[in-house]
N, C-alpha and C positions, 0 to 999 in steps of 0.2 A: 825429087826427094819425097818419099811417102810421108804423109801427115796424119792419116787416119789409122788408128790401132784399136783393138778391142779393150785394152787397158792403157793406163798411162803411168809414168813415173818409175818408182823404185819398189820392187816387191820382194817377197820372201817365200821360200818353200815351206809350207805348213806341215808339221809333223805332230803326231799325237802327244809327244812329250812337251809340246809348247802350249797345250790346251789351256792350262791355268795362267801361265805367264802372259799369254797374248791378251787376256782380259785386262791386264794392267797397263798395256801399251797406250800411250797418249794418242789421240786422233792426229793424223798427219805424219806419224813416224813411219808408217808402212802404207804404200798406196794400193797394193794388190797382193793377193796370195795365190799359191798354186798347190794343187794336190795331185797325188797319183790316184785316179778314180777307183782302181781295183781295191784300194785299201779303205774305201769309204762307202761304196755302193751297198746299200742294205744294212749299214752299220747302225745299231741302236745303242741304248745305254747312254752313259754320261758323255762319251766322246761323240756319239752321233748327235746328241742334243747340242753340244757345244759347237760342232761344225755347222749345224743349221743356224745357230745364232750368229756365227761369224759370217756365214753366207749372206745374211741380211746386212751386215756391217761393212764388208769388204767386197770389191770385185774379185772373182775367182777365175783362174784358168785351170784346165785339167791336162795333165801330162802323163800319158800312158806308159805302162811298163811291160805289158804282156801281149799286145796285139800281134807281134811278130810279123811285121809287114813284109819282111824278106823271106819268110819261112816257106817250106814246101807244102804244108797242110792247108786245107781251106781255112779262110778267115773265120774267126769265132763270131758269127753274126748274132748269136744270142747275146753275147756280151755287148755288141754294138747297139742293139736295141735297148738293153738295160742302161747303157751309157747315155743314149739319147734321152731317155726318160729322166735320168738322174740330172743331166745338165739342164733340162727344161725346168725340173722341179726347183732347182737351186739357183737358177739364173746364171749359170756358168758361161763365161764370155767366149771361150774357145777351147779347142782340143788339139793336142800335139802328140806325136809319137816319134820314137827313135828310128832312124834309117838303119835298121839292123834286123836280125831275127833272134828269137829266144826259145824256139820250140821245134821239135821234130819227133812226133810220137811221144810227147811229154815235154814239160818245160826243162830248159837247160840251165836256168837260174843264172844266166849271164847274157849280155848283149853282144852277139857275135856279128862280125863284119860280113856284109854281103859281097860276093865276088864282083869286082869292078868290070863287068862285061855288058855288052849290048843286050844279051838275052835277059840278064838280071834287071836291067833298066826297064824292059817291057814287063817283066814279071811283077816287080814291086810297084810300078806305076799303075798297072791294072788293079792291084789290090788297094792302092790309095784311092783310086777313082771309085771303087766299090764302097770303100769306107765313107767317102764323101757323099755318095748317093744315099746310103742308109742314114747317115746323120743329117743329110740335107743342109750341109754347110761345108765350106772349105776347111781343111785341116792344115797343120804345119808339120813338117818333118824336121828332125834335129840331126845335124851333123854329129857323128859319134866318134869317140876315141877308139883306136884299135891298135893292136900290138904285133900281130902277125899279118903280113901283107897277104890279102886274098888274091885270087886269080886276077890278073891285071891286063885287060885290053885297054882300059882307060885309067887315067889318074883319078885320085880321090876327088879332085875339083871337077873334072869332066863328068865323073859319075854323078856327083851330087847335082850339078846343073842339068844334066840330061834327065834325071828323075823328076826334078822340079818342072821342067818343060813338058815332059811326056805326061805327067800326072796332072798338070796345071793346079798345083797346090802351093801353099805358103811355106816359109822357112822359119823355124826356131833356130837362131844362130847361137851356138854355144861357143863363147869366146875362149873359155878355158880349153875346150877340146881342140880349137885351132892351135893354141900354144902347145898342148901336149903332143899332138900329132906332128907339129913342126919340129919338135925336138926328137921325137922317136923315129921320124922318117926323113929328117934332114931337108926341110924345105923352108922357104921364107914365109912366115905367118902373115906378113903385111901384103905380100902379093896375093896370097889366098884370100885374105879379107877384101882386098880391093876388087876382086872378081865376083863378089857376091851380088846377086840381083836385088837391088834396093826395093824394087816394086813388090817383091815377094816376102819381105821381112814382116813377121808377126810380132815377135819380141825376142829378147836376148836372155841368155843364161851366163852367169859368172859363178865360179866355184873354186875351191882349193884342190890340191892334189898332193901326191907323195912322190918324192924324188928317190927312186930306187938306185939309180946310177947316173953318171953324167949324161948318158944318151938313152935313159929309160925313165919316163915319168908315168906313174899310174894314176888314173883319174878316179880319185876316191870320194870326192865331196866331203872330206873329213878334216880339212884344215882351212886356215885363213887364205884368202886370195893373195897371191904374190904380186910383186911389183910388175914383172913383165906382162902379166894378164891385165892388170889395171891399165898399163900403157896401151895394150891392144884395144881395150874397151874405149879409152879416150880417142884413139884413132877411129874406132867404129863410129863414134858420135861425129867426128870431123867429116867422115865420108857420107854418113846416112842420116844425121840429125839425132835428136835425143830419143832414140827408140826405147820403148819400155824395157826394163832390165830387171831380172830376178836373181837374187842370191840363193844358191842351193847349198844346203848343209844336211848331209844324211847320216854321218857318223861323227863320233866325238863332238856331239852337239853341245855347245857351251850355253850358259845362261843367256836369256834374252838380252840382258844388258851388254853382253859381249858381241851379240849378233847385230844389234841395231847400229853400231858405228859403221859396220860394213855396208849396211843398207843406206846409211846416210852418206857414205863415200860415193856410192852410185849416184845419189841425188845431187851431190856437189858437182860431180863431173857433168851431169846433165845441165845443171844450172850454169856452169862455166861455158858450156857449148852455146846455150841460149844467149848468154850475155855477149859472147864473141860474135854470134850470128847477127844479133840486133845491131851491134856496132858496124858490121859489114854492110848491112842493107840500109842503114840510116843515111 
């Protein structure tokens, strides 16, 4: 069971609309924050100043949106060097990106699934290794939700694990995406979860989604976390320990007073696992 992580506890995705409300949050209510670096690199003014203040107060992780690890175009190395400087400037603990692509002669403004093929494994793994070489640190890739099945020589699980091994990188495990894909593509989320490589876990995401139909869930990050996702999160702790976990909320963002109970729910599940673990080893 892995015990060393770049952050600890229960975190929250930081958005600009939270800038003022976060200043009123009592110490200990949020353990770490996460940003999309594309939205903050070079940002000045009030929001830039606030971010710099919070970077002194909280551990931060960076979760990228635009690197397009699976894309056909060369990696944006200029962005990676700016990212490297930005992370060093603000003491950001780690960087992750989606196992997807979002550009082809311009940005597509969506996270598209990579074909589940051996060639794609080699292609994206080489780009991950290049990213790690430039940043001079390991990165994590996130399992993504997808709606149309890409070319499939491999299953989603086989593809994800092959990329992790070929690239020798870490994993940002999105628990909500496991549930979304399990409904949309009819597989057992607990079997998928149990196959995750514990030694590669960097941290976890939980989020809400939108139910379009009985067999179609859309990953929106725009609603509260639902019970089936909380249950998978609890199982994740049973399997892998109290891995640091971040709540994402990107749309329909409620007041901080409504977000904090979900962050606290994460912490309670982590504490429950620690208590049970201590009883087991006592």
